[in-house]
C-alpha positions as a printed Julia matrix, in Angstrom:
91×3 Matrix{Float64}:
 13.2   -13.59   9.0
 14.74  -16.98   8.3
 15.83  -15.76   4.87
 17.59  -12.77   6.45
 19.3   -15.02   9.0
 20.5   -17.39   6.27
 21.79  -14.48   4.21
 23.68  -12.94   7.11
 25.3   -16.14   8.31
 26.06  -17.49   4.84
 27.45  -14.47   3.04
 28.45  -11.82   5.56
 31.78  -11.85   7.38
 31.25  -11.71  11.17
 32.74   -8.22  11.51
 29.89   -6.88   9.33
 26.96   -8.38  11.3
 26.35   -5.09  13.13
 26.33   -3.23   9.84
 23.74   -5.66   8.51
 21.51   -4.93  11.47
 21.79   -1.2   10.78
 21.13   -1.7    7.07
 18.07   -3.91   7.6
 16.73   -1.5   10.21
 17.19    1.43   7.81
 15.65   -0.52   4.93
 12.6    -1.14   7.12
 12.47    2.6    7.9
 12.6     3.39   4.16
  9.89    0.82   3.51
  7.66    2.5    6.09
  8.36    5.92   4.58
  7.76    4.88   0.96
  5.07    2.25   1.42
  6.78   -0.12  -1.01
  9.86   -2.3   -1.0
 11.33   -1.24  -4.36
 15.09   -0.83  -3.95
 14.86   -0.2   -0.2
 17.67   -2.63   0.62
 19.88   -1.22  -2.14
 19.21    2.33  -0.93
 19.96    1.35   2.67
 23.27   -0.28   1.69
 24.28    2.75  -0.35
 23.42    5.13   2.5
 25.34    2.96   4.98
 28.42    2.99   2.76
 28.37    6.65   1.74
 27.21    8.31   4.97
 30.31    7.41   6.93
 28.33    5.08   9.18
 30.2     2.02   7.9
 33.6     3.5    8.8
 32.36    4.63  12.22
 30.91    1.2   13.03
 34.02   -0.68  11.88
 36.29    1.65  13.89
 34.07    1.29  16.96
 34.12   -2.5   16.64
 37.89   -2.55  16.34
 38.07   -0.47  19.52
 35.63   -2.8   21.3
 37.62   -5.87  20.33
 40.86   -4.24  21.47
 39.54   -2.77  24.73
 36.84   -5.23  25.8
 38.03   -8.61  24.52
 38.64   -9.8   28.1
 35.26   -8.62  29.39
 32.47  -11.03  30.12
 29.91  -11.79  27.4
 27.19   -9.54  28.83
 29.48   -6.5   28.97
 30.71   -7.13  25.42
 27.16   -7.53  24.13
 26.07   -4.29  25.82
 28.91   -2.35  24.19
 27.99   -3.9   20.83
 24.33   -2.96  21.26
 25.4     0.58  22.17
 27.32    0.82  18.88
 24.23   -0.27  16.94
 21.87    2.09  18.79
 24.26    5.05  18.57
 24.63    4.62  14.8
 20.99    4.08  13.9
 20.5     5.67  10.47
 16.79    6.47  10.71
 17.17    9.27  13.28
């Protein structure tokens, strides 16, 4: 988990944190399905990029920033969590 945290905070722009959560969650789903870790992260990234999920998440985040930037932290976090849950790729 520490390795994932270091990767996210060192190499990923903040606007893509939610996408990383979706990708890691989907990679874990693929791992459970396949029983091995071979290429699961690569497959999850490719699916995230090609499925339209990336565009949906980025558009939703832009909307959240525009519409909820003056909200309190808890309200903003709830909207962000809703975006993640609503765009879960392992449905």
